[in-house]
N, CA, C and O atoms as a Maestro MAE file, in Angstrom:
{
 s_m_m2io_version
 :::
 2.0.0
}

f_m_ct {
 s_m_title
 :::
 protein
 m_atom[276] {
  # First column is atom index #
  i_m_mmod_type
  r_m_x_coord
  r_m_y_coord
  r_m_z_coord
  i_m_residue_number
  s_m_chain_name
  s_m_pdb_residue_name
  s_m_pdb_atom_name
  i_m_atomic_number
  :::
  1 25 0.835 -1.172 0.000 1 A "UNK " " N  " 7
  2 3 0.000 0.000 0.000 1 A "UNK " " CA " 6
  3 2 0.882 1.239 0.000 1 A "UNK " " C  " 6
  4 15 1.838 1.328 0.771 1 A "UNK " " O  " 8
  5 25 0.569 2.169 -0.844 2 A "UNK " " N  " 7
  6 3 1.313 3.422 -0.900 2 A "UNK " " CA " 6
  7 2 0.501 4.524 -0.235 2 A "UNK " " C  " 6
  8 15 -0.693 4.673 -0.496 2 A "UNK " " O  " 8
  9 25 1.152 5.286 0.618 3 A "UNK " " N  " 7
  10 3 0.431 6.354 1.326 3 A "UNK " " CA " 6
  11 2 -0.119 7.406 0.382 3 A "UNK " " C  " 6
  12 15 -1.110 8.062 0.703 3 A "UNK " " O  " 8
  13 25 0.509 7.583 -0.787 4 A "UNK " " N  " 7
  14 3 0.025 8.578 -1.743 4 A "UNK " " CA " 6
  15 2 -1.411 8.269 -2.179 4 A "UNK " " C  " 6
  16 15 -2.150 9.178 -2.557 4 A "UNK " " O  " 8
  17 25 -1.811 6.993 -2.128 5 A "UNK " " N  " 7
  18 3 -3.173 6.608 -2.497 5 A "UNK " " CA " 6
  19 2 -4.220 7.143 -1.514 5 A "UNK " " C  " 6
  20 15 -5.392 7.272 -1.865 5 A "UNK " " O  " 8
  21 25 -3.801 7.449 -0.301 6 A "UNK " " N  " 7
  22 3 -4.754 7.964 0.687 6 A "UNK " " CA " 6
  23 2 -5.350 9.302 0.265 6 A "UNK " " C  " 6
  24 15 -6.452 9.652 0.688 6 A "UNK " " O  " 8
  25 25 -4.635 10.045 -0.559 7 A "UNK " " N  " 7
  26 3 -5.130 11.351 -1.013 7 A "UNK " " CA " 6
  27 2 -6.410 11.237 -1.836 7 A "UNK " " C  " 6
  28 15 -7.256 12.131 -1.804 7 A "UNK " " O  " 8
  29 25 -6.549 10.143 -2.566 8 A "UNK " " N  " 7
  30 3 -7.707 9.980 -3.447 8 A "UNK " " CA " 6
  31 2 -8.658 8.870 -3.000 8 A "UNK " " C  " 6
  32 15 -9.669 8.614 -3.655 8 A "UNK " " O  " 8
  33 25 -8.336 8.219 -1.893 9 A "UNK " " N  " 7
  34 3 -9.177 7.126 -1.408 9 A "UNK " " CA " 6
  35 2 -10.539 7.654 -0.961 9 A "UNK " " C  " 6
  36 15 -10.656 8.766 -0.447 9 A "UNK " " O  " 8
  37 25 -11.543 6.844 -1.167 10 A "UNK " " N  " 7
  38 3 -12.909 7.170 -0.775 10 A "UNK " " CA " 6
  39 2 -13.229 6.430 0.521 10 A "UNK " " C  " 6
  40 15 -13.247 5.199 0.548 10 A "UNK " " O  " 8
  41 25 -13.479 7.177 1.588 11 A "UNK " " N  " 7
  42 3 -13.844 6.577 2.866 11 A "UNK " " CA " 6
  43 2 -15.312 6.195 2.814 11 A "UNK " " C  " 6
  44 15 -16.163 7.038 2.532 11 A "UNK " " O  " 8
  45 25 -15.621 4.921 3.086 12 A "UNK " " N  " 7
  46 3 -17.001 4.448 2.999 12 A "UNK " " CA " 6
  47 2 -17.562 4.015 4.346 12 A "UNK " " C  " 6
  48 15 -18.630 3.407 4.412 12 A "UNK " " O  " 8
  49 25 -16.843 4.326 5.419 13 A "UNK " " N  " 7
  50 3 -17.332 3.995 6.761 13 A "UNK " " CA " 6
  51 2 -16.756 4.999 7.746 13 A "UNK " " C  " 6
  52 15 -15.868 5.787 7.421 13 A "UNK " " O  " 8
  53 25 -17.289 4.946 8.956 14 A "UNK " " N  " 7
  54 3 -16.667 5.680 10.050 14 A "UNK " " CA " 6
  55 2 -16.231 4.647 11.077 14 A "UNK " " C  " 6
  56 15 -16.780 3.546 11.123 14 A "UNK " " O  " 8
  57 25 -15.265 4.986 11.884 15 A "UNK " " N  " 7
  58 3 -14.766 4.045 12.877 15 A "UNK " " CA " 6
  59 2 -15.856 3.643 13.862 15 A "UNK " " C  " 6
  60 15 -15.859 2.515 14.355 15 A "UNK " " O  " 8
  61 25 -16.768 4.542 14.149 16 A "UNK " " N  " 7
  62 3 -17.835 4.250 15.101 16 A "UNK " " CA " 6
  63 2 -18.814 3.219 14.546 16 A "UNK " " C  " 6
  64 15 -19.361 2.413 15.299 16 A "UNK " " O  " 8
  65 25 -19.035 3.241 13.241 17 A "UNK " " N  " 7
  66 3 -20.003 2.333 12.619 17 A "UNK " " CA " 6
  67 2 -19.476 0.916 12.463 17 A "UNK " " C  " 6
  68 15 -20.265 -0.025 12.371 17 A "UNK " " O  " 8
  69 25 -18.180 0.746 12.432 18 A "UNK " " N  " 7
  70 3 -17.614 -0.549 12.033 18 A "UNK " " CA " 6
  71 2 -16.686 -1.138 13.084 18 A "UNK " " C  " 6
  72 15 -15.665 -1.730 12.735 18 A "UNK " " O  " 8
  73 25 -17.014 -0.990 14.350 19 A "UNK " " N  " 7
  74 3 -16.243 -1.611 15.428 19 A "UNK " " CA " 6
  75 2 -14.774 -1.208 15.385 19 A "UNK " " C  " 6
  76 15 -13.895 -2.034 15.630 19 A "UNK " " O  " 8
  77 25 -14.508 0.044 15.079 20 A "UNK " " N  " 7
  78 3 -13.138 0.537 15.053 20 A "UNK " " CA " 6
  79 2 -12.432 0.380 13.725 20 A "UNK " " C  " 6
  80 15 -11.331 0.905 13.558 20 A "UNK " " O  " 8
  81 25 -13.018 -0.315 12.782 21 A "UNK " " N  " 7
  82 3 -12.407 -0.458 11.456 21 A "UNK " " CA " 6
  83 2 -12.786 0.730 10.580 21 A "UNK " " C  " 6
  84 15 -13.822 1.366 10.776 21 A "UNK " " O  " 8
  85 25 -11.942 1.007 9.631 22 A "UNK " " N  " 7
  86 3 -12.193 2.073 8.672 22 A "UNK " " CA " 6
  87 2 -12.042 1.467 7.285 22 A "UNK " " C  " 6
  88 15 -11.006 0.878 6.974 22 A "UNK " " O  " 8
  89 25 -13.062 1.605 6.453 23 A "UNK " " N  " 7
  90 3 -13.053 1.021 5.113 23 A "UNK " " CA " 6
  91 2 -12.852 2.117 4.074 23 A "UNK " " C  " 6
  92 15 -13.506 3.159 4.104 23 A "UNK " " O  " 8
  93 25 -11.925 1.849 3.149 24 A "UNK " " N  " 7
  94 3 -11.610 2.796 2.086 24 A "UNK " " CA " 6
  95 2 -11.623 2.085 0.743 24 A "UNK " " C  " 6
  96 15 -11.332 0.892 0.658 24 A "UNK " " O  " 8
  97 25 -11.963 2.825 -0.303 25 A "UNK " " N  " 7
  98 3 -11.850 2.338 -1.674 25 A "UNK " " CA " 6
  99 2 -10.774 3.156 -2.371 25 A "UNK " " C  " 6
  100 15 -10.697 4.373 -2.199 25 A "UNK " " O  " 8
  101 25 -9.943 2.481 -3.160 26 A "UNK " " N  " 7
  102 3 -8.820 3.113 -3.841 26 A "UNK " " CA " 6
  103 2 -9.082 3.186 -5.343 26 A "UNK " " C  " 6
  104 15 -9.001 2.167 -6.028 26 A "UNK " " O  " 8
  105 25 -9.396 4.372 -5.867 27 A "UNK " " N  " 7
  106 3 -9.690 4.488 -7.298 27 A "UNK " " CA " 6
  107 2 -8.461 4.386 -8.196 27 A "UNK " " C  " 6
  108 15 -8.595 4.330 -9.419 27 A "UNK " " O  " 8
  109 25 -7.279 4.363 -7.613 28 A "UNK " " N  " 7
  110 3 -6.044 4.282 -8.407 28 A "UNK " " CA " 6
  111 2 -5.702 2.851 -8.809 28 A "UNK " " C  " 6
  112 15 -4.923 2.638 -9.738 28 A "UNK " " O  " 8
  113 25 -6.276 1.873 -8.120 29 A "UNK " " N  " 7
  114 3 -6.061 0.460 -8.444 29 A "UNK " " CA " 6
  115 2 -7.412 -0.129 -8.815 29 A "UNK " " C  " 6
  116 15 -8.278 -0.293 -7.956 29 A "UNK " " O  " 8
  117 25 -7.595 -0.448 -10.087 30 A "UNK " " N  " 7
  118 3 -8.870 -0.933 -10.614 30 A "UNK " " CA " 6
  119 2 -8.637 -2.279 -11.301 30 A "UNK " " C  " 6
  120 15 -7.682 -2.436 -12.062 30 A "UNK " " O  " 8
  121 25 -9.518 -3.251 -11.027 31 A "UNK " " N  " 7
  122 3 -9.367 -4.562 -11.662 31 A "UNK " " CA " 6
  123 2 -10.030 -4.584 -13.041 31 A "UNK " " C  " 6
  124 15 -10.556 -3.569 -13.499 31 A "UNK " " O  " 8
  125 25 -10.002 -5.726 -13.687 32 A "UNK " " N  " 7
  126 3 -10.524 -5.861 -15.052 32 A "UNK " " CA " 6
  127 2 -12.023 -5.592 -15.142 32 A "UNK " " C  " 6
  128 15 -12.520 -5.231 -16.209 32 A "UNK " " O  " 8
  129 25 -12.747 -5.763 -14.042 33 A "UNK " " N  " 7
  130 3 -14.192 -5.510 -14.019 33 A "UNK " " CA " 6
  131 2 -14.534 -4.068 -13.676 33 A "UNK " " C  " 6
  132 15 -15.706 -3.694 -13.660 33 A "UNK " " O  " 8
  133 25 -13.520 -3.259 -13.401 34 A "UNK " " N  " 7
  134 3 -13.751 -1.875 -13.020 34 A "UNK " " CA " 6
  135 2 -13.932 -1.678 -11.523 34 A "UNK " " C  " 6
  136 15 -14.298 -0.591 -11.076 34 A "UNK " " O  " 8
  137 25 -13.675 -2.727 -10.747 35 A "UNK " " N  " 7
  138 3 -13.814 -2.653 -9.290 35 A "UNK " " CA " 6
  139 2 -12.577 -1.989 -8.679 35 A "UNK " " C  " 6
  140 15 -11.448 -2.316 -9.044 35 A "UNK " " O  " 8
  141 25 -12.793 -1.068 -7.760 36 A "UNK " " N  " 7
  142 3 -11.696 -0.418 -7.059 36 A "UNK " " CA " 6
  143 2 -11.144 -1.334 -5.973 36 A "UNK " " C  " 6
  144 15 -11.880 -2.115 -5.370 36 A "UNK " " O  " 8
  145 25 -9.845 -1.228 -5.734 37 A "UNK " " N  " 7
  146 3 -9.229 -1.923 -4.617 37 A "UNK " " CA " 6
  147 2 -9.852 -1.420 -3.317 37 A "UNK " " C  " 6
  148 15 -10.227 -0.251 -3.228 37 A "UNK " " O  " 8
  149 25 -9.968 -2.287 -2.307 38 A "UNK " " N  " 7
  150 3 -10.579 -1.922 -1.027 38 A "UNK " " CA " 6
  151 2 -9.590 -2.182 0.104 38 A "UNK " " C  " 6
  152 15 -8.791 -3.117 0.052 38 A "UNK " " O  " 8
  153 25 -9.665 -1.337 1.120 39 A "UNK " " N  " 7
  154 3 -8.780 -1.462 2.279 39 A "UNK " " CA " 6
  155 2 -9.600 -1.501 3.548 39 A "UNK " " C  " 6
  156 15 -10.618 -0.821 3.671 39 A "UNK " " O  " 8
  157 25 -9.145 -2.304 4.488 40 A "UNK " " N  " 7
  158 3 -9.737 -2.396 5.824 40 A "UNK " " CA " 6
  159 2 -8.644 -2.044 6.828 40 A "UNK " " C  " 6
  160 15 -7.737 -2.838 7.074 40 A "UNK " " O  " 8
  161 25 -8.738 -0.849 7.405 41 A "UNK " " N  " 7
  162 3 -7.842 -0.450 8.477 41 A "UNK " " CA " 6
  163 2 -8.529 -0.806 9.776 41 A "UNK " " C  " 6
  164 15 -9.643 -0.352 10.036 41 A "UNK " " O  " 8
  165 25 -7.871 -1.621 10.602 42 A "UNK " " N  " 7
  166 3 -8.519 -2.032 11.832 42 A "UNK " " CA " 6
  167 2 -7.636 -1.857 13.048 42 A "UNK " " C  " 6
  168 15 -6.412 -1.776 12.943 42 A "UNK " " O  " 8
  169 25 -8.271 -1.800 14.196 43 A "UNK " " N  " 7
  170 3 -7.543 -1.734 15.458 43 A "UNK " " CA " 6
  171 2 -6.923 -3.077 15.824 43 A "UNK " " C  " 6
  172 15 -5.978 -3.133 16.610 43 A "UNK " " O  " 8
  173 25 -7.445 -4.136 15.267 44 A "UNK " " N  " 7
  174 3 -7.008 -5.474 15.643 44 A "UNK " " CA " 6
  175 2 -5.675 -5.872 15.016 44 A "UNK " " C  " 6
  176 15 -4.971 -6.732 15.546 44 A "UNK " " O  " 8
  177 25 -5.330 -5.258 13.905 45 A "UNK " " N  " 7
  178 3 -4.078 -5.585 13.228 45 A "UNK " " CA " 6
  179 2 -3.455 -4.297 12.673 45 A "UNK " " C  " 6
  180 15 -4.166 -3.421 12.183 45 A "UNK " " O  " 8
  181 25 -2.139 -4.192 12.755 46 A "UNK " " N  " 7
  182 3 -1.490 -2.972 12.258 46 A "UNK " " CA " 6
  183 2 -1.564 -2.879 10.734 46 A "UNK " " C  " 6
  184 15 -1.592 -3.898 10.043 46 A "UNK " " O  " 8
  185 25 -1.595 -1.677 10.228 47 A "UNK " " N  " 7
  186 3 -1.647 -1.489 8.782 47 A "UNK " " CA " 6
  187 2 -3.035 -1.737 8.243 47 A "UNK " " C  " 6
  188 15 -4.033 -1.554 8.941 47 A "UNK " " O  " 8
  189 25 -3.088 -2.152 7.003 48 A "UNK " " N  " 7
  190 3 -4.370 -2.370 6.341 48 A "UNK " " CA " 6
  191 2 -4.402 -3.732 5.669 48 A "UNK " " C  " 6
  192 15 -3.387 -4.232 5.185 48 A "UNK " " O  " 8
  193 25 -5.586 -4.316 5.652 49 A "UNK " " N  " 7
  194 3 -5.807 -5.505 4.820 49 A "UNK " " CA " 6
  195 2 -6.280 -4.989 3.477 49 A "UNK " " C  " 6
  196 15 -7.187 -4.159 3.412 49 A "UNK " " O  " 8
  197 25 -5.671 -5.474 2.402 50 A "UNK " " N  " 7
  198 3 -6.029 -5.034 1.053 50 A "UNK " " CA " 6
  199 2 -6.807 -6.129 0.342 50 A "UNK " " C  " 6
  200 15 -6.521 -7.317 0.487 50 A "UNK " " O  " 8
  201 25 -7.794 -5.703 -0.427 51 A "UNK " " N  " 7
  202 3 -8.633 -6.625 -1.184 51 A "UNK " " CA " 6
  203 2 -8.754 -6.117 -2.608 51 A "UNK " " C  " 6
  204 15 -8.658 -4.914 -2.850 51 A "UNK " " O  " 8
  205 25 -8.963 -7.016 -3.545 52 A "UNK " " N  " 7
  206 3 -9.071 -6.627 -4.947 52 A "UNK " " CA " 6
  207 2 -10.331 -5.831 -5.233 52 A "UNK " " C  " 6
  208 15 -10.385 -5.093 -6.217 52 A "UNK " " O  " 8
  209 25 -11.349 -5.970 -4.384 53 A "UNK " " N  " 7
  210 3 -12.610 -5.270 -4.628 53 A "UNK " " CA " 6
  211 2 -13.384 -5.097 -3.325 53 A "UNK " " C  " 6
  212 15 -13.076 -5.727 -2.313 53 A "UNK " " O  " 8
  213 25 -14.386 -4.237 -3.369 54 A "UNK " " N  " 7
  214 3 -15.290 -4.046 -2.237 54 A "UNK " " CA " 6
  215 2 -15.967 -5.363 -1.887 54 A "UNK " " C  " 6
  216 15 -16.070 -5.716 -0.712 54 A "UNK " " O  " 8
  217 25 -16.428 -6.090 -2.896 55 A "UNK " " N  " 7
  218 3 -17.107 -7.364 -2.670 55 A "UNK " " CA " 6
  219 2 -16.206 -8.335 -1.909 55 A "UNK " " C  " 6
  220 15 -16.649 -8.981 -0.960 55 A "UNK " " O  " 8
  221 25 -14.948 -8.438 -2.323 56 A "UNK " " N  " 7
  222 3 -14.011 -9.348 -1.658 56 A "UNK " " CA " 6
  223 2 -13.805 -8.932 -0.197 56 A "UNK " " C  " 6
  224 15 -13.746 -9.785 0.688 56 A "UNK " " O  " 8
  225 25 -13.698 -7.627 0.052 57 A "UNK " " N  " 7
  226 3 -13.511 -7.142 1.418 57 A "UNK " " CA " 6
  227 2 -14.727 -7.467 2.287 57 A "UNK " " C  " 6
  228 15 -14.579 -7.949 3.410 57 A "UNK " " O  " 8
  229 25 -15.925 -7.202 1.769 58 A "UNK " " N  " 7
  230 3 -17.134 -7.447 2.549 58 A "UNK " " CA " 6
  231 2 -17.305 -8.941 2.835 58 A "UNK " " C  " 6
  232 15 -17.765 -9.311 3.915 58 A "UNK " " O  " 8
  233 25 -16.948 -9.784 1.899 59 A "UNK " " N  " 7
  234 3 -17.003 -11.231 2.137 59 A "UNK " " CA " 6
  235 2 -16.066 -11.627 3.274 59 A "UNK " " C  " 6
  236 15 -16.434 -12.435 4.127 59 A "UNK " " O  " 8
  237 25 -14.855 -11.063 3.293 60 A "UNK " " N  " 7
  238 3 -13.894 -11.366 4.350 60 A "UNK " " CA " 6
  239 2 -14.385 -10.850 5.699 60 A "UNK " " C  " 6
  240 15 -14.236 -11.533 6.713 60 A "UNK " " O  " 8
  241 25 -14.963 -9.664 5.722 61 A "UNK " " N  " 7
  242 3 -15.508 -9.108 6.968 61 A "UNK " " CA " 6
  243 2 -16.645 -9.989 7.470 61 A "UNK " " C  " 6
  244 15 -16.726 -10.282 8.663 61 A "UNK " " O  " 8
  245 25 -17.510 -10.405 6.577 62 A "UNK " " N  " 7
  246 3 -18.618 -11.284 6.952 62 A "UNK " " CA " 6
  247 2 -18.091 -12.593 7.536 62 A "UNK " " C  " 6
  248 15 -18.543 -13.040 8.590 62 A "UNK " " O  " 8
  249 25 -17.137 -13.195 6.846 63 A "UNK " " N  " 7
  250 3 -16.584 -14.464 7.308 63 A "UNK " " CA " 6
  251 2 -15.958 -14.327 8.697 63 A "UNK " " C  " 6
  252 15 -16.158 -15.191 9.550 63 A "UNK " " O  " 8
  253 25 -15.214 -13.265 8.929 64 A "UNK " " N  " 7
  254 3 -14.549 -13.108 10.219 64 A "UNK " " CA " 6
  255 2 -15.508 -12.670 11.327 64 A "UNK " " C  " 6
  256 15 -15.245 -12.931 12.501 64 A "UNK " " O  " 8
  257 25 -16.600 -12.017 10.980 65 A "UNK " " N  " 7
  258 3 -17.511 -11.495 11.996 65 A "UNK " " CA " 6
  259 2 -18.680 -12.413 12.318 65 A "UNK " " C  " 6
  260 15 -19.092 -12.514 13.474 65 A "UNK " " O  " 8
  261 25 -19.212 -13.078 11.311 66 A "UNK " " N  " 7
  262 3 -20.457 -13.813 11.510 66 A "UNK " " CA " 6
  263 2 -20.336 -15.327 11.400 66 A "UNK " " C  " 6
  264 15 -21.285 -16.046 11.714 66 A "UNK " " O  " 8
  265 25 -19.220 -15.804 10.971 67 A "UNK " " N  " 7
  266 3 -19.083 -17.253 10.812 67 A "UNK " " CA " 6
  267 2 -18.107 -17.851 11.812 67 A "UNK " " C  " 6
  268 15 -17.501 -18.887 11.538 67 A "UNK " " O  " 8
  269 25 -17.945 -17.211 12.972 68 A "UNK " " N  " 7
  270 3 -17.068 -17.733 14.006 68 A "UNK " " CA " 6
  271 2 -17.737 -18.934 14.659 68 A "UNK " " C  " 6
  272 15 -18.941 -18.935 14.914 68 A "UNK " " O  " 8
  273 25 -16.948 -19.935 14.919 69 A "UNK " " N  " 7
  274 3 -17.499 -21.145 15.556 69 A "UNK " " CA " 6
  275 2 -17.018 -21.255 16.955 69 A "UNK " " C  " 6
  276 15 -17.371 -22.203 17.656 69 A "UNK " " O  " 8
  :::
 }
 m_bond[275] {
  # First column is bond index #
  i_m_from
  i_m_to
  i_m_order
  :::
  1 1 2 1
  2 2 3 1
  3 3 4 2
  4 3 5 1
  5 5 6 1
  6 6 7 1
  7 7 8 2
  8 7 9 1
  9 9 10 1
  10 10 11 1
  11 11 12 2
  12 11 13 1
  13 13 14 1
  14 14 15 1
  15 15 16 2
  16 15 17 1
  17 17 18 1
  18 18 19 1
  19 19 20 2
  20 19 21 1
  21 21 22 1
  22 22 23 1
  23 23 24 2
  24 23 25 1
  25 25 26 1
  26 26 27 1
  27 27 28 2
  28 27 29 1
  29 29 30 1
  30 30 31 1
  31 31 32 2
  32 31 33 1
  33 33 34 1
  34 34 35 1
  35 35 36 2
  36 35 37 1
  37 37 38 1
  38 38 39 1
  39 39 40 2
  40 39 41 1
  41 41 42 1
  42 42 43 1
  43 43 44 2
  44 43 45 1
  45 45 46 1
  46 46 47 1
  47 47 48 2
  48 47 49 1
  49 49 50 1
  50 50 51 1
  51 51 52 2
  52 51 53 1
  53 53 54 1
  54 54 55 1
  55 55 56 2
  56 55 57 1
  57 57 58 1
  58 58 59 1
  59 59 60 2
  60 59 61 1
  61 61 62 1
  62 62 63 1
  63 63 64 2
  64 63 65 1
  65 65 66 1
  66 66 67 1
  67 67 68 2
  68 67 69 1
  69 69 70 1
  70 70 71 1
  71 71 72 2
  72 71 73 1
  73 73 74 1
  74 74 75 1
  75 75 76 2
  76 75 77 1
  77 77 78 1
  78 78 79 1
  79 79 80 2
  80 79 81 1
  81 81 82 1
  82 82 83 1
  83 83 84 2
  84 83 85 1
  85 85 86 1
  86 86 87 1
  87 87 88 2
  88 87 89 1
  89 89 90 1
  90 90 91 1
  91 91 92 2
  92 91 93 1
  93 93 94 1
  94 94 95 1
  95 95 96 2
  96 95 97 1
  97 97 98 1
  98 98 99 1
  99 99 100 2
  100 99 101 1
  101 101 102 1
  102 102 103 1
  103 103 104 2
  104 103 105 1
  105 105 106 1
  106 106 107 1
  107 107 108 2
  108 107 109 1
  109 109 110 1
  110 110 111 1
  111 111 112 2
  112 111 113 1
  113 113 114 1
  114 114 115 1
  115 115 116 2
  116 115 117 1
  117 117 118 1
  118 118 119 1
  119 119 120 2
  120 119 121 1
  121 121 122 1
  122 122 123 1
  123 123 124 2
  124 123 125 1
  125 125 126 1
  126 126 127 1
  127 127 128 2
  128 127 129 1
  129 129 130 1
  130 130 131 1
  131 131 132 2
  132 131 133 1
  133 133 134 1
  134 134 135 1
  135 135 136 2
  136 135 137 1
  137 137 138 1
  138 138 139 1
  139 139 140 2
  140 139 141 1
  141 141 142 1
  142 142 143 1
  143 143 144 2
  144 143 145 1
  145 145 146 1
  146 146 147 1
  147 147 148 2
  148 147 149 1
  149 149 150 1
  150 150 151 1
  151 151 152 2
  152 151 153 1
  153 153 154 1
  154 154 155 1
  155 155 156 2
  156 155 157 1
  157 157 158 1
  158 158 159 1
  159 159 160 2
  160 159 161 1
  161 161 162 1
  162 162 163 1
  163 163 164 2
  164 163 165 1
  165 165 166 1
  166 166 167 1
  167 167 168 2
  168 167 169 1
  169 169 170 1
  170 170 171 1
  171 171 172 2
  172 171 173 1
  173 173 174 1
  174 174 175 1
  175 175 176 2
  176 175 177 1
  177 177 178 1
  178 178 179 1
  179 179 180 2
  180 179 181 1
  181 181 182 1
  182 182 183 1
  183 183 184 2
  184 183 185 1
  185 185 186 1
  186 186 187 1
  187 187 188 2
  188 187 189 1
  189 189 190 1
  190 190 191 1
  191 191 192 2
  192 191 193 1
  193 193 194 1
  194 194 195 1
  195 195 196 2
  196 195 197 1
  197 197 198 1
  198 198 199 1
  199 199 200 2
  200 199 201 1
  201 201 202 1
  202 202 203 1
  203 203 204 2
  204 203 205 1
  205 205 206 1
  206 206 207 1
  207 207 208 2
  208 207 209 1
  209 209 210 1
  210 210 211 1
  211 211 212 2
  212 211 213 1
  213 213 214 1
  214 214 215 1
  215 215 216 2
  216 215 217 1
  217 217 218 1
  218 218 219 1
  219 219 220 2
  220 219 221 1
  221 221 222 1
  222 222 223 1
  223 223 224 2
  224 223 225 1
  225 225 226 1
  226 226 227 1
  227 227 228 2
  228 227 229 1
  229 229 230 1
  230 230 231 1
  231 231 232 2
  232 231 233 1
  233 233 234 1
  234 234 235 1
  235 235 236 2
  236 235 237 1
  237 237 238 1
  238 238 239 1
  239 239 240 2
  240 239 241 1
  241 241 242 1
  242 242 243 1
  243 243 244 2
  244 243 245 1
  245 245 246 1
  246 246 247 1
  247 247 248 2
  248 247 249 1
  249 249 250 1
  250 250 251 1
  251 251 252 2
  252 251 253 1
  253 253 254 1
  254 254 255 1
  255 255 256 2
  256 255 257 1
  257 257 258 1
  258 258 259 1
  259 259 260 2
  260 259 261 1
  261 261 262 1
  262 262 263 1
  263 263 264 2
  264 263 265 1
  265 265 266 1
  266 266 267 1
  267 267 268 2
  268 267 269 1
  269 269 270 1
  270 270 271 1
  271 271 272 2
  272 271 273 1
  273 273 274 1
  274 274 275 1
  275 275 276 2
  :::
 }
}
């Protein structure tokens, strides 16, 4: 992740809404379908988790939040 991308990233959440996580979309990295790269900045792990798309990020969040056994 390059910090220069933060200048153009689109914040799609607030920390209060997402249990301390902050979700961003990066318009500078676009896949073949036109999906923007997505980032999950969280208190639980340093740095950011990067995903190829918003859909991929939301699937990972769902899996980690709602499918715990």
